[in-house]
LOLUMZA-527522 format. One line per 3 residues: number of its first residue (from 1); their letters; for each residue z, y, x of C-alpha. Coordinates in pm, 1 decimal, m for minus. Example, Ala and Ser with C-alpha at 12.3 -4.5 7.8 and 13.67 -1.06 7.14 Angstrom:
2
1> as> 780.0 m450.0 1230.0  714.0 m106.0 1367.0
//
This chain:
152
1> mpk> 3746.1 983.4 m1377.9  4051.0 1058.9 m1593.4  4036.4 1312.3 m1870.7
4> anf> 4263.0 1614.4 m1862.0  4541.7 1606.0 m2120.7  4664.0 1961.6 m2065.5
7> cae> 4487.9 2300.3 m2039.9  4420.6 2411.1 m1681.9  4504.8 2775.1 m1764.4
10> cgd> 4800.5 2779.1 m2001.8  4929.1 2418.6 m1985.9  4912.3 2346.1 m2362.2
13> rlp> 4831.4 1994.4 m2475.3  4454.8 1943.8 m2534.4  4350.0 1789.6 m2864.0
16> rtg> 4079.2 1528.2 m2796.9  3844.0 1564.7 m3090.7  3475.1 1634.5 m3120.1
19> wra> 3226.9 1706.4 m2847.0  3482.2 1871.8 m2615.7  3638.7 1530.2 m2559.2
22> wlr> 3307.8 1394.1 m2433.9  3254.7 1684.8 m2195.3  3609.0 1645.3 m2057.8
25> arl> 3688.4 2010.8 m2106.0  3985.7 2136.1 m1905.5  4060.5 2438.9 m2122.1
28> caq> 4208.2 2470.7 m2469.3  4018.6 2658.9 m2741.3  4216.1 2984.2 m2690.7
31> cah> 4168.9 2990.8 m2310.7  3802.4 2896.5 m2341.0  3747.3 3183.1 m2587.3
34> rlg> 3945.4 3425.6 m2372.8  3771.2 3331.9 m2043.0  3426.4 3281.5 m2195.3
37> tfa> 3176.3 3002.0 m2146.6  3136.2 3086.2 m1778.7  3479.6 2942.7 m1699.8
40> afr> 3386.1 2602.1 m1836.9  3088.4 2572.9 m1600.2  3237.3 2753.6 m1301.0
43> gll> 3277.7 2436.1 m1092.2  2925.7 2314.1 m1164.5  2782.3 2657.1 m1085.8
46> fii> 2977.5 2666.0 m758.9  2840.3 2324.6 m653.3  2482.2 2429.3 m738.0
49> lia> 2525.1 2751.1 m539.4  2653.9 2562.0 m233.8  2365.3 2310.2 m256.8
52> aaa> 2105.7 2589.5 m279.8  2260.7 2772.1 16.5  2265.3 2452.1 224.5
55> fgf> 1902.0 2380.1 135.3  1793.8 2733.5 228.8  1990.5 2726.2 552.5
58> gry> 1839.4 2389.2 644.1  1487.8 2517.5 577.1  1557.3 2823.4 792.6
61> lrp> 1683.6 2615.9 1087.8  1408.3 2352.1 1071.4  1186.9 2361.0 1381.9
64> app> 819.9 2446.1 1347.2  587.9 2144.1 1325.4  404.7 2054.0 1646.1
67> pli> 38.7 2153.6 1670.0  m212.8 1901.2 1545.4  m385.1 1728.9 1836.8
70> iqr> m679.4 1502.1 1765.8  m752.1 1262.0 2050.1  m1074.3 1068.9 2106.2
73> lan> m1154.0 773.1 2323.9  m1323.7 841.0 2656.3  m1635.1 650.2 2550.0
76> spl> m1671.5 833.2 2216.6  m2032.8 915.3 2120.7  m1924.4 1251.3 1980.2
79> pds> m1996.9 1558.3 2193.5  m1711.4 1749.1 2357.1  m1850.0 2086.1 2253.3
82> pve> m1779.4 2213.8 1902.2  m2046.7 2149.3 1640.5  m2258.5 2455.7 1566.7
85> lqe> m2324.2 2509.9 1198.4  m2642.1 2647.7 1047.7  m2623.3 2974.0 855.7
88> tgn> m2764.4 2813.4 540.4  m2567.6 2531.2 387.6  m2315.8 2488.4 673.6
91> lpr> m2476.2 2163.2 786.7  m2468.8 2049.3 1151.0  m2785.1 2109.7 1347.6
94> env> m3021.3 1823.3 1412.9  m3035.2 1869.5 1791.3  m2693.4 1713.0 1854.7
97> dtk> m2756.7 1405.3 2071.7  m2614.9 1094.5 1913.2  m2625.8 751.8 2065.9
100> pss> m2740.4 478.9 1823.6  m2485.8 203.5 1763.1  m2727.4 m75.5 1862.4
103> ppd> m3068.0 m76.7 2028.8  m3355.4 m97.2 1779.2  m3499.7 m415.2 1928.0
106> eng> m3173.2 m611.7 1900.8  m3136.9 m848.8 1606.4  m2813.2 m901.9 1415.4
109> ymc> m2676.2 m1218.6 1260.3  m2485.2 m1310.2 944.9  m2178.0 m1532.6 935.7
112> gar> m2331.0 m1776.8 684.0  m2014.3 m1980.7 612.8  m1940.2 m2097.3 257.8
115> trk> m1726.8 m1852.4 58.2  m1498.5 m1934.4 m236.9  m1778.0 m1829.9 m465.8
118> gtp> m2002.1 m2092.1 m302.4  m2246.8 m1844.7 m149.9  m2303.6 m1781.9 222.0
121> crr> m2092.1 m1506.7 380.8  m2296.5 m1192.2 449.7  m2072.5 m1031.7 713.2
124> rvh> m2244.1 m933.2 1036.3  m2146.4 m1105.9 1359.5  m2244.3 m1034.5 1720.5
127> aag> m2427.7 m1351.8 1816.5  m2594.7 m1652.7 1659.4  m2357.7 m1935.3 1571.4
130> erc> m2048.6 m1708.5 1549.2  m1839.6 m1671.3 1234.7  m1651.6 m1370.1 1102.3
133> fqh> m1273.0 m1344.8 1135.1  m1222.7 m1499.3 792.4  m1442.8 m1805.4 845.4
136> kgl> m1371.0 m1902.1 1208.0  m1421.8 m2273.0 1259.6  m1627.5 m2330.2 944.2
139> pam> m1988.9 m2447.8 958.2  m2276.8 m2232.1 837.7  m2453.6 m2314.9 512.3
142> lpl> m2791.2 m2186.6 631.1  m3001.9 m2262.9 940.4  m2997.9 m2011.0 1229.0
145> ekl> m3342.3 m1875.2 1134.9  m3212.2 m1756.9 798.7  m2894.9 m1606.5 948.6
148> mik> m3092.7 m1362.5 1165.1  m3108.0 m1002.9 1038.4  m3417.4 m833.6 1170.0
151> sk> m3380.5 m468.6 1266.2  m3615.3 m217.2 1109.9
//
């Protein structure tokens, strides 16, 4: 951006010395004193005012956000009715029927494949002889009897 060589008000030649040269002032010393410091920053103030007006206008015209809708799967174990809270402590009541994740008589199994650390993997899998997603295709380090996790 070129620097102004002449005053924007009176047309006199601008001396380029000191800090005014770095700020690319468009007014000479006499015009700047006569018009005040506001004249030097009039353009910047005008741009800031337009930006603030555009921001405010954009905020005013912005549509309202849609309502928050939380969807659940059809087979969700959570009840459809709202949870009733106790008067003391705001904790849910104990009589809400919850379905356990697995029957108590069903045993679980560990993956048992060798990890980088050299120990057997302890991730749970659905059936005996299966491996977790990370160790598919690898053999187990332990026999099947030791991979069984007995339920309590």
